[in-house]
KOLTI-627174 format. One record per residue (C-alpha): y, z, x; residue number from 1. Coordinates in steps of 0.02 Angstrom, whole numbers, plus 32768, in hexadecimal, padded with zeros to 4 digits. Example, Ala and Ser with C-alpha at 12.3 -4.5 7.8 and 13.67 -1.06 7.14 Angstrom:
<rec><y>7F1F</y><z>8186</z><x>8267</x><n>1</n></rec>
<rec><y>7FCB</y><z>8165</z><x>82AC</x><n>2</n></rec>
//
This chain:
<rec><y>76DF</y><z>7E6F</z><x>802E</x><n>1</n></rec>
<rec><y>773D</y><z>7DCB</z><x>801C</x><n>2</n></rec>
<rec><y>7789</y><z>7E08</z><x>7F78</x><n>3</n></rec>
<rec><y>77C9</y><z>7EA4</z><x>7FCF</x><n>4</n></rec>
<rec><y>7814</y><z>7E3C</z><x>805B</x><n>5</n></rec>
<rec><y>7868</y><z>7DC6</z><x>7FDF</x><n>6</n></rec>
<rec><y>78AD</y><z>7E59</z><x>7F7C</x><n>7</n></rec>
<rec><y>78F1</y><z>7EAC</z><x>8018</x><n>8</n></rec>
<rec><y>793E</y><z>7E07</z><x>8050</x><n>9</n></rec>
<rec><y>7994</y><z>7DF1</z><x>7FA8</x><n>10</n></rec>
<rec><y>79D7</y><z>7EA3</z><x>7FAF</x><n>11</n></rec>
<rec><y>7A17</y><z>7E85</z><x>8060</x><n>12</n></rec>
<rec><y>7A6D</y><z>7DE2</z><x>802E</x><n>13</n></rec>
<rec><y>7ABF</y><z>7E35</z><x>7F97</x><n>14</n></rec>
<rec><y>7AFA</y><z>7EC6</z><x>8004</x><n>15</n></rec>
<rec><y>7B43</y><z>7E52</z><x>8088</x><n>16</n></rec>
<rec><y>7B95</y><z>7DE8</z><x>8000</x><n>17</n></rec>
<rec><y>7BE8</y><z>7E85</z><x>7FBC</x><n>18</n></rec>
<rec><y>7C13</y><z>7EE2</z><x>805D</x><n>19</n></rec>
<rec><y>7C4D</y><z>7E4C</z><x>80C4</x><n>20</n></rec>
<rec><y>7CA1</y><z>7DF5</z><x>802F</x><n>21</n></rec>
<rec><y>7C49</y><z>7D51</z><x>8056</x><n>22</n></rec>
<rec><y>7C98</y><z>7CBA</z><x>7FFE</x><n>23</n></rec>
<rec><y>7D1B</y><z>7D2B</z><x>7FAE</x><n>24</n></rec>
<rec><y>7DB8</y><z>7CCB</z><x>7F7C</x><n>25</n></rec>
<rec><y>7E55</y><z>7CF0</z><x>7F19</x><n>26</n></rec>
<rec><y>7EDC</y><z>7C82</z><x>7ED1</x><n>27</n></rec>
<rec><y>7F7F</y><z>7CE0</z><x>7EB1</x><n>28</n></rec>
<rec><y>7FB4</y><z>7CEC</z><x>7DFB</x><n>29</n></rec>
<rec><y>8068</y><z>7CE4</z><x>7DC3</x><n>30</n></rec>
<rec><y>809B</y><z>7D95</z><x>7D92</x><n>31</n></rec>
<rec><y>812A</y><z>7DBB</z><x>7D1C</x><n>32</n></rec>
<rec><y>8183</y><z>7E63</z><x>7D1D</x><n>33</n></rec>
<rec><y>8193</y><z>7EBD</z><x>7C75</x><n>34</n></rec>
<rec><y>81CB</y><z>7F70</z><x>7C8D</x><n>35</n></rec>
<rec><y>81DA</y><z>7F8B</z><x>7BD2</x><n>36</n></rec>
<rec><y>811F</y><z>7FAD</z><x>7BDB</x><n>37</n></rec>
<rec><y>812E</y><z>803B</z><x>7C59</x><n>38</n></rec>
<rec><y>80CC</y><z>80D4</z><x>7C21</x><n>39</n></rec>
<rec><y>814E</y><z>8149</z><x>7C6F</x><n>40</n></rec>
<rec><y>8205</y><z>8133</z><x>7CA1</x><n>41</n></rec>
<rec><y>81D6</y><z>8169</z><x>7D52</x><n>42</n></rec>
<rec><y>8171</y><z>80CA</z><x>7D65</x><n>43</n></rec>
<rec><y>8209</y><z>8059</z><x>7D58</x><n>44</n></rec>
<rec><y>825B</y><z>8003</z><x>7DEB</x><n>45</n></rec>
<rec><y>82E0</y><z>805E</z><x>7E4F</x><n>46</n></rec>
<rec><y>8372</y><z>7FE8</z><x>7E70</x><n>47</n></rec>
<rec><y>8414</y><z>8022</z><x>7EC1</x><n>48</n></rec>
<rec><y>849A</y><z>7FA1</z><x>7EE5</x><n>49</n></rec>
<rec><y>853C</y><z>7FD2</z><x>7F3B</x><n>50</n></rec>
<rec><y>857C</y><z>7F30</z><x>7F87</x><n>51</n></rec>
<rec><y>852B</y><z>7F4E</z><x>8030</x><n>52</n></rec>
<rec><y>84FD</y><z>7EC3</z><x>80A8</x><n>53</n></rec>
<rec><y>8457</y><z>7F17</z><x>80CF</x><n>54</n></rec>
<rec><y>83C6</y><z>7F3D</z><x>805B</x><n>55</n></rec>
<rec><y>8324</y><z>7F9F</z><x>8063</x><n>56</n></rec>
<rec><y>828A</y><z>7F69</z><x>8003</x><n>57</n></rec>
<rec><y>8211</y><z>7FF6</z><x>7FDB</x><n>58</n></rec>
<rec><y>815F</y><z>7FC5</z><x>7FAA</x><n>59</n></rec>
<rec><y>80F2</y><z>8040</z><x>7F4A</x><n>60</n></rec>
<rec><y>8039</y><z>805A</z><x>7F5C</x><n>61</n></rec>
<rec><y>7F97</y><z>8044</z><x>7EFB</x><n>62</n></rec>
<rec><y>7F92</y><z>8070</z><x>7E6B</x><n>63</n></rec>
<rec><y>803A</y><z>80CA</z><x>7E69</x><n>64</n></rec>
<rec><y>80F0</y><z>80AC</z><x>7E3A</x><n>65</n></rec>
<rec><y>819F</y><z>80AC</z><x>7E8A</x><n>66</n></rec>
<rec><y>81C4</y><z>8162</z><x>7E61</x><n>67</n></rec>
<rec><y>8173</y><z>8191</z><x>7F08</x><n>68</n></rec>
<rec><y>8218</y><z>8152</z><x>7F52</x><n>69</n></rec>
<rec><y>8290</y><z>81BD</z><x>7EEB</x><n>70</n></rec>
<rec><y>82C7</y><z>8223</z><x>7F82</x><n>71</n></rec>
<rec><y>82BF</y><z>8193</z><x>7FFD</x><n>72</n></rec>
<rec><y>832B</y><z>8127</z><x>7F8C</x><n>73</n></rec>
<rec><y>83B3</y><z>81AC</z><x>7F85</x><n>74</n></rec>
<rec><y>83B1</y><z>81BD</z><x>8042</x><n>75</n></rec>
<rec><y>83BF</y><z>8102</z><x>805E</x><n>76</n></rec>
<rec><y>8449</y><z>80F5</z><x>7FDE</x><n>77</n></rec>
<rec><y>84A9</y><z>817C</z><x>803C</x><n>78</n></rec>
<rec><y>8497</y><z>8111</z><x>80DA</x><n>79</n></rec>
<rec><y>84EC</y><z>807F</z><x>8081</x><n>80</n></rec>
<rec><y>8452</y><z>8016</z><x>805F</x><n>81</n></rec>
<rec><y>8434</y><z>7FB8</z><x>7FBF</x><n>82</n></rec>
<rec><y>838B</y><z>7FF9</z><x>7F85</x><n>83</n></rec>
<rec><y>82FD</y><z>7F9A</z><x>7F30</x><n>84</n></rec>
<rec><y>825C</y><z>7FF4</z><x>7F02</x><n>85</n></rec>
<rec><y>8211</y><z>7F7D</z><x>7E82</x><n>86</n></rec>
<rec><y>817B</y><z>7F9B</z><x>7E12</x><n>87</n></rec>
<rec><y>80F9</y><z>7F16</z><x>7E3A</x><n>88</n></rec>
<rec><y>80C3</y><z>7EC6</z><x>7D95</x><n>89</n></rec>
<rec><y>8023</y><z>7F0E</z><x>7D47</x><n>90</n></rec>
<rec><y>8042</y><z>7FB6</z><x>7D9B</x><n>91</n></rec>
<rec><y>808C</y><z>8046</z><x>7D36</x><n>92</n></rec>
<rec><y>8072</y><z>7FF1</z><x>7C8F</x><n>93</n></rec>
<rec><y>7FC3</y><z>7FD2</z><x>7C4B</x><n>94</n></rec>
<rec><y>7F22</y><z>7FDB</z><x>7CAF</x><n>95</n></rec>
<rec><y>7EDA</y><z>7F51</z><x>7C40</x><n>96</n></rec>
<rec><y>7F5B</y><z>7EDD</z><x>7C8F</x><n>97</n></rec>
<rec><y>7F39</y><z>7F25</z><x>7D3B</x><n>98</n></rec>
<rec><y>7E81</y><z>7EF4</z><x>7D3B</x><n>99</n></rec>
<rec><y>7EB4</y><z>7E3E</z><x>7D20</x><n>100</n></rec>
<rec><y>7F16</y><z>7E38</z><x>7DC3</x><n>101</n></rec>
<rec><y>7EF0</y><z>7E3F</z><x>7E7E</x><n>102</n></rec>
<rec><y>7F3B</y><z>7E61</z><x>7F29</x><n>103</n></rec>
<rec><y>7F6C</y><z>7DAD</z><x>7F4D</x><n>104</n></rec>
<rec><y>7FD0</y><z>7DA7</z><x>7EAA</x><n>105</n></rec>
<rec><y>8026</y><z>7E4E</z><x>7ECE</x><n>106</n></rec>
<rec><y>8052</y><z>7E16</z><x>7F7D</x><n>107</n></rec>
<rec><y>8092</y><z>7D6D</z><x>7F44</x><n>108</n></rec>
<rec><y>8106</y><z>7DC4</z><x>7ECA</x><n>109</n></rec>
<rec><y>814B</y><z>7E40</z><x>7F4A</x><n>110</n></rec>
<rec><y>815E</y><z>7DB7</z><x>7FCE</x><n>111</n></rec>
<rec><y>81C5</y><z>7D50</z><x>7F54</x><n>112</n></rec>
<rec><y>822D</y><z>7DEC</z><x>7F33</x><n>113</n></rec>
<rec><y>8249</y><z>7E00</z><x>7FEF</x><n>114</n></rec>
<rec><y>827A</y><z>7D49</z><x>8002</x><n>115</n></rec>
<rec><y>8301</y><z>7D5E</z><x>7F7F</x><n>116</n></rec>
<rec><y>8348</y><z>7DF6</z><x>7FD8</x><n>117</n></rec>
<rec><y>8347</y><z>7D96</z><x>807C</x><n>118</n></rec>
<rec><y>83B9</y><z>7D14</z><x>802C</x><n>119</n></rec>
<rec><y>8433</y><z>7D97</z><x>7FED</x><n>120</n></rec>
<rec><y>8444</y><z>7E10</z><x>8080</x><n>121</n></rec>
<rec><y>8471</y><z>7E09</z><x>8137</x><n>122</n></rec>
<rec><y>83E7</y><z>7E86</z><x>815F</x><n>123</n></rec>
<rec><y>834A</y><z>7EB4</z><x>80FE</x><n>124</n></rec>
<rec><y>82DE</y><z>7F49</z><x>812C</x><n>125</n></rec>
<rec><y>8234</y><z>7F71</z><x>80DF</x><n>126</n></rec>
<rec><y>81DC</y><z>8016</z><x>80BF</x><n>127</n></rec>
<rec><y>812A</y><z>801F</z><x>807C</x><n>128</n></rec>
<rec><y>80B2</y><z>80AC</z><x>8053</x><n>129</n></rec>
<rec><y>7FF4</y><z>8093</z><x>804F</x><n>130</n></rec>
<rec><y>7FD1</y><z>7FE6</z><x>8005</x><n>131</n></rec>
<rec><y>808D</y><z>7FCE</z><x>800B</x><n>132</n></rec>
<rec><y>8082</y><z>7FEE</z><x>80C5</x><n>133</n></rec>
<rec><y>7FFC</y><z>7F68</z><x>80D5</x><n>134</n></rec>
<rec><y>806C</y><z>7EF0</z><x>8074</x><n>135</n></rec>
<rec><y>80FD</y><z>7F1E</z><x>80E6</x><n>136</n></rec>
<rec><y>8094</y><z>7EED</z><x>817C</x><n>137</n></rec>
<rec><y>8068</y><z>7E48</z><x>8128</x><n>138</n></rec>
<rec><y>811F</y><z>7E23</z><x>8102</x><n>139</n></rec>
<rec><y>8147</y><z>7E42</z><x>81B9</x><n>140</n></rec>
<rec><y>80B9</y><z>7DCE</z><x>81EC</x><n>141</n></rec>
<rec><y>8102</y><z>7D42</z><x>8183</x><n>142</n></rec>
<rec><y>81BD</y><z>7D66</z><x>8191</x><n>143</n></rec>
<rec><y>8234</y><z>7DC8</z><x>8200</x><n>144</n></rec>
<rec><y>8280</y><z>7E60</z><x>81A9</x><n>145</n></rec>
<rec><y>8301</y><z>7EBD</z><x>820E</x><n>146</n></rec>
<rec><y>8287</y><z>7F4F</z><x>8223</x><n>147</n></rec>
<rec><y>81F5</y><z>7F99</z><x>81C3</x><n>148</n></rec>
<rec><y>81AE</y><z>8045</z><x>819E</x><n>149</n></rec>
<rec><y>80F7</y><z>8055</z><x>8170</x><n>150</n></rec>
<rec><y>80B4</y><z>80FA</z><x>812F</x><n>151</n></rec>
<rec><y>7FF9</y><z>811D</z><x>8122</x><n>152</n></rec>
<rec><y>7FD8</y><z>8063</z><x>8129</x><n>153</n></rec>
<rec><y>7F24</y><z>8022</z><x>8122</x><n>154</n></rec>
<rec><y>7EF0</y><z>7F8B</z><x>8187</x><n>155</n></rec>
<rec><y>7E36</y><z>7FA3</z><x>8169</x><n>156</n></rec>
<rec><y>7DD5</y><z>7FF2</z><x>80DB</x><n>157</n></rec>
<rec><y>7D23</y><z>7FFF</z><x>811B</x><n>158</n></rec>
<rec><y>7D04</y><z>7FCE</z><x>81D0</x><n>159</n></rec>
<rec><y>7C76</y><z>803D</z><x>820B</x><n>160</n></rec>
<rec><y>7C2C</y><z>7FD3</z><x>8297</x><n>161</n></rec>
<rec><y>7CD0</y><z>7F94</z><x>82E1</x><n>162</n></rec>
<rec><y>7D42</y><z>802A</z><x>82C8</x><n>163</n></rec>
<rec><y>7CDA</y><z>80BB</z><x>8284</x><n>164</n></rec>
<rec><y>7D49</y><z>80BE</z><x>81EA</x><n>165</n></rec>
<rec><y>7D00</y><z>80D6</z><x>813C</x><n>166</n></rec>
<rec><y>7D7D</y><z>80F8</z><x>80B3</x><n>167</n></rec>
<rec><y>7CF4</y><z>80FB</z><x>802F</x><n>168</n></rec>
<rec><y>7C3C</y><z>80CF</z><x>8040</x><n>169</n></rec>
<rec><y>7C3D</y><z>8092</z><x>7F8C</x><n>170</n></rec>
<rec><y>7CB7</y><z>800B</z><x>7FC4</x><n>171</n></rec>
<rec><y>7C25</y><z>7FAE</z><x>8012</x><n>172</n></rec>
<rec><y>7BE0</y><z>7F96</z><x>7F62</x><n>173</n></rec>
<rec><y>7C89</y><z>7F78</z><x>7F0E</x><n>174</n></rec>
<rec><y>7C6D</y><z>7EBF</z><x>7EF0</x><n>175</n></rec>
<rec><y>7BC8</y><z>7EE0</z><x>7E99</x><n>176</n></rec>
<rec><y>7C0E</y><z>7F70</z><x>7E32</x><n>177</n></rec>
<rec><y>7CA2</y><z>7F04</z><x>7DFF</x><n>178</n></rec>
<rec><y>7C2D</y><z>7E83</z><x>7DB2</x><n>179</n></rec>
<rec><y>7BEB</y><z>7F09</z><x>7D3D</x><n>180</n></rec>
<rec><y>7C7F</y><z>7F7B</z><x>7D21</x><n>181</n></rec>
<rec><y>7D36</y><z>7F46</z><x>7D37</x><n>182</n></rec>
<rec><y>7D77</y><z>7FF9</z><x>7D26</x><n>183</n></rec>
<rec><y>7D29</y><z>80A6</z><x>7D36</x><n>184</n></rec>
<rec><y>7D7D</y><z>8133</z><x>7CD4</x><n>185</n></rec>
<rec><y>7E23</y><z>80D5</z><x>7CC9</x><n>186</n></rec>
<rec><y>7EC1</y><z>8125</z><x>7C87</x><n>187</n></rec>
<rec><y>7F72</y><z>8156</z><x>7CB4</x><n>188</n></rec>
<rec><y>7FBA</y><z>81EA</z><x>7D13</x><n>189</n></rec>
<rec><y>806A</y><z>8228</z><x>7CEF</x><n>190</n></rec>
<rec><y>805C</y><z>82C8</z><x>7D54</x><n>191</n></rec>
<rec><y>7FE5</y><z>8330</z><x>7DBC</x><n>192</n></rec>
<rec><y>8007</y><z>83E5</z><x>7D8C</x><n>193</n></rec>
<rec><y>7F7A</y><z>8422</z><x>7DFE</x><n>194</n></rec>
<rec><y>7FD9</y><z>83DE</z><x>7E94</x><n>195</n></rec>
<rec><y>8077</y><z>8415</z><x>7EEF</x><n>196</n></rec>
<rec><y>80F8</y><z>83E1</z><x>7F73</x><n>197</n></rec>
<rec><y>813A</y><z>8354</z><x>7F04</x><n>198</n></rec>
<rec><y>8090</y><z>8307</z><x>7EE6</x><n>199</n></rec>
<rec><y>8090</y><z>8354</z><x>7E37</x><n>200</n></rec>
<rec><y>8105</y><z>82C4</z><x>7E09</x><n>201</n></rec>
<rec><y>8088</y><z>823C</z><x>7E3D</x><n>202</n></rec>
<rec><y>807A</y><z>81B0</z><x>7DBD</x><n>203</n></rec>
<rec><y>7FFE</y><z>8122</z><x>7DB3</x><n>204</n></rec>
<rec><y>7F53</y><z>80F0</z><x>7D74</x><n>205</n></rec>
<rec><y>7EC0</y><z>8165</z><x>7D6F</x><n>206</n></rec>
<rec><y>7E0F</y><z>8128</z><x>7D8E</x><n>207</n></rec>
<rec><y>7DBD</y><z>80A9</z><x>7DFF</x><n>208</n></rec>
<rec><y>7DD7</y><z>7FEC</z><x>7DFB</x><n>209</n></rec>
<rec><y>7D4B</y><z>7F9A</z><x>7E60</x><n>210</n></rec>
<rec><y>7D8C</y><z>7EE7</z><x>7E56</x><n>211</n></rec>
<rec><y>7E3C</y><z>7F17</z><x>7E8A</x><n>212</n></rec>
<rec><y>7DF4</y><z>7F82</z><x>7F16</x><n>213</n></rec>
<rec><y>7D8F</y><z>7EED</z><x>7F55</x><n>214</n></rec>
<rec><y>7E2B</y><z>7E81</z><x>7F4A</x><n>215</n></rec>
<rec><y>7E8B</y><z>7EFE</z><x>7FB5</x><n>216</n></rec>
<rec><y>7DFE</y><z>7F06</z><x>8034</x><n>217</n></rec>
<rec><y>7E00</y><z>7E49</z><x>8042</x><n>218</n></rec>
<rec><y>7EBD</y><z>7E46</z><x>8056</x><n>219</n></rec>
<rec><y>7EB6</y><z>7EC5</z><x>80E3</x><n>220</n></rec>
<rec><y>7E47</y><z>7E53</z><x>814C</x><n>221</n></rec>
<rec><y>7ED2</y><z>7DD3</z><x>8160</x><n>222</n></rec>
<rec><y>7F56</y><z>7E59</z><x>817C</x><n>223</n></rec>
<rec><y>7EF5</y><z>7EA5</z><x>820C</x><n>224</n></rec>
<rec><y>7ED0</y><z>7DFA</z><x>8256</x><n>225</n></rec>
<rec><y>7F8A</y><z>7DCF</z><x>825D</x><n>226</n></rec>
<rec><y>7FD1</y><z>7E73</z><x>829D</x><n>227</n></rec>
<rec><y>7FFC</y><z>7E1E</z><x>8341</x><n>228</n></rec>
<rec><y>8076</y><z>7DAB</z><x>82E6</x><n>229</n></rec>
<rec><y>80EE</y><z>7E38</z><x>82BB</x><n>230</n></rec>
<rec><y>8191</y><z>7E2F</z><x>831B</x><n>231</n></rec>
<rec><y>81FE</y><z>7EA4</z><x>82B2</x><n>232</n></rec>
<rec><y>8217</y><z>7F54</z><x>82F9</x><n>233</n></rec>
<rec><y>81A0</y><z>7FCC</z><x>82A2</x><n>234</n></rec>
<rec><y>8191</y><z>8086</z><x>8283</x><n>235</n></rec>
<rec><y>80E5</y><z>80C0</z><x>824B</x><n>236</n></rec>
<rec><y>80C6</y><z>816C</z><x>81FF</x><n>237</n></rec>
<rec><y>801D</y><z>81B8</z><x>81D3</x><n>238</n></rec>
<rec><y>7FD6</y><z>8266</z><x>81B5</x><n>239</n></rec>
<rec><y>7F39</y><z>8293</z><x>8216</x><n>240</n></rec>
<rec><y>7EEE</y><z>82E3</z><x>817B</x><n>241</n></rec>
<rec><y>7F0F</y><z>8251</z><x>8105</x><n>242</n></rec>
<rec><y>7E84</y><z>8257</z><x>8082</x><n>243</n></rec>
<rec><y>7EA8</y><z>81AB</z><x>8039</x><n>244</n></rec>
<rec><y>7EC1</y><z>8136</z><x>80CE</x><n>245</n></rec>
<rec><y>7E68</y><z>816F</z><x>816D</x><n>246</n></rec>
<rec><y>7EE0</y><z>819B</z><x>81FA</x><n>247</n></rec>
<rec><y>7E81</y><z>8126</z><x>8270</x><n>248</n></rec>
<rec><y>7EDB</y><z>8095</z><x>821C</x><n>249</n></rec>
<rec><y>7F78</y><z>80C3</z><x>827C</x><n>250</n></rec>
<rec><y>7F16</y><z>80B3</z><x>831D</x><n>251</n></rec>
<rec><y>7EEA</y><z>7FFF</z><x>82F2</x><n>252</n></rec>
<rec><y>7FA0</y><z>7FD7</z><x>82CE</x><n>253</n></rec>
<rec><y>7FD2</y><z>8029</z><x>8372</x><n>254</n></rec>
<rec><y>7F55</y><z>7FC0</z><x>83D5</x><n>255</n></rec>
<rec><y>7F65</y><z>7F19</z><x>837E</x><n>256</n></rec>
<rec><y>801D</y><z>7F0A</z><x>834B</x><n>257</n></rec>
<rec><y>807E</y><z>7ED9</z><x>83E7</x><n>258</n></rec>
<rec><y>812F</y><z>7EEF</z><x>83A7</x><n>259</n></rec>
<rec><y>81AC</y><z>7F77</z><x>83D5</x><n>260</n></rec>
<rec><y>8165</y><z>800F</z><x>837B</x><n>261</n></rec>
<rec><y>8177</y><z>80CA</z><x>8361</x><n>262</n></rec>
<rec><y>80DF</y><z>812C</z><x>8326</x><n>263</n></rec>
<rec><y>80F4</y><z>81D2</z><x>82CD</x><n>264</n></rec>
<rec><y>805D</y><z>8242</z><x>82B3</x><n>265</n></rec>
<rec><y>806B</y><z>82DA</z><x>8242</x><n>266</n></rec>
<rec><y>7FF3</y><z>8364</z><x>8210</x><n>267</n></rec>
<rec><y>8018</y><z>83B6</z><x>8169</x><n>268</n></rec>
<rec><y>7FCC</y><z>845F</z><x>8143</x><n>269</n></rec>
<rec><y>7F41</y><z>8486</z><x>80C9</x><n>270</n></rec>
<rec><y>7FBC</y><z>84E1</z><x>8057</x><n>271</n></rec>
<rec><y>7FEF</y><z>8434</z><x>8018</x><n>272</n></rec>
<rec><y>7F85</y><z>840B</z><x>7F80</x><n>273</n></rec>
<rec><y>7F81</y><z>834F</z><x>7F90</x><n>274</n></rec>
<rec><y>7F35</y><z>82C4</z><x>7FF7</x><n>275</n></rec>
<rec><y>7FB7</y><z>82C3</z><x>8085</x><n>276</n></rec>
<rec><y>7FD2</y><z>820C</z><x>805C</x><n>277</n></rec>
<rec><y>8071</y><z>81DC</z><x>7FFC</x><n>278</n></rec>
<rec><y>80D9</y><z>8233</z><x>8080</x><n>279</n></rec>
<rec><y>8189</y><z>8207</z><x>8047</x><n>280</n></rec>
<rec><y>8164</y><z>825C</z><x>7FA0</x><n>281</n></rec>
<rec><y>813D</y><z>8305</z><x>7FED</x><n>282</n></rec>
<rec><y>81CB</y><z>8383</z><x>7FF1</x><n>283</n></rec>
<rec><y>818C</y><z>83D7</z><x>808F</x><n>284</n></rec>
<rec><y>819C</y><z>833D</z><x>80FF</x><n>285</n></rec>
<rec><y>8206</y><z>82BA</z><x>80A6</x><n>286</n></rec>
<rec><y>82AC</y><z>82EF</z><x>80F3</x><n>287</n></rec>
<rec><y>8268</y><z>82EE</z><x>81A4</x><n>288</n></rec>
<rec><y>8210</y><z>8247</z><x>818D</x><n>289</n></rec>
<rec><y>82A5</y><z>81F3</z><x>813B</x><n>290</n></rec>
<rec><y>8312</y><z>8231</z><x>81CB</x><n>291</n></rec>
<rec><y>829D</y><z>81D6</z><x>8243</x><n>292</n></rec>
<rec><y>8298</y><z>8136</z><x>81DC</x><n>293</n></rec>
<rec><y>8356</y><z>8132</z><x>81C6</x><n>294</n></rec>
<rec><y>8370</y><z>814D</z><x>827F</x><n>295</n></rec>
<rec><y>82F1</y><z>80C6</z><x>82AC</x><n>296</n></rec>
<rec><y>8343</y><z>8049</z><x>8237</x><n>297</n></rec>
<rec><y>83F1</y><z>8073</z><x>827A</x><n>298</n></rec>
<rec><y>83B9</y><z>8054</z><x>832F</x><n>299</n></rec>
<rec><y>836D</y><z>7FAE</z><x>82FC</x><n>300</n></rec>
<rec><y>83F9</y><z>7F71</z><x>828B</x><n>301</n></rec>
//
């Protein structure tokens, strides 16, 4: 009986170590951009300079690339913004490089990028989708952009007891899985011909990356904790049927971020063959959503 109790105790400790990320620490690594390694031209940064005194930084998601902002970049250009949608190093190039990096390193790189824009422009706005939305929140927690737009932004991954949110049950075992297998069915995606509504042009890494997933989960803990520090005006957009980031995340942002905010809830139909997630990429809603973002930024300029 004692052996059974000991075994169960060990299993419980390992589970708690993995699910609660006990003693988990990261030290940001210095990342260097090298877009000559991009596996597709659509992965490269979108940079539009037209001597404006205002800029918009667009932050892509996990594990995607800047091409999700092709339409948004054109719209912001037409509104006389200088546009920066950079490729975060290790994304869009080689997944072997990707598995050597982590959320704290990605964020450090994009925060340095933001700081440089802040030195060069009178006003800097930030737009982020998915993980990019989480990073946008973190930038606003640590700085004061003129205004921000967060689309399908996660602030928790798995939070069953506190929030009844479970993005993936396997996430509770991600730390253990990552010790054994750094990547599951890794590869690259240059298109999704089975999809529609603009999602057929999605580019990024295929597969599952347990260690990077754990890193993101850990990073979200601090982002949620500091939501109350945000003072920049914020527009938050989420689809109720989002199959990647549970819609309930927007509810947490609504309750815990105290800044001036506008919350947009959409419900896309089932005729859309995608995850209802990278919203600014979808032809059926991108014009309407960019109209709202542009208007919100103009009011808060």
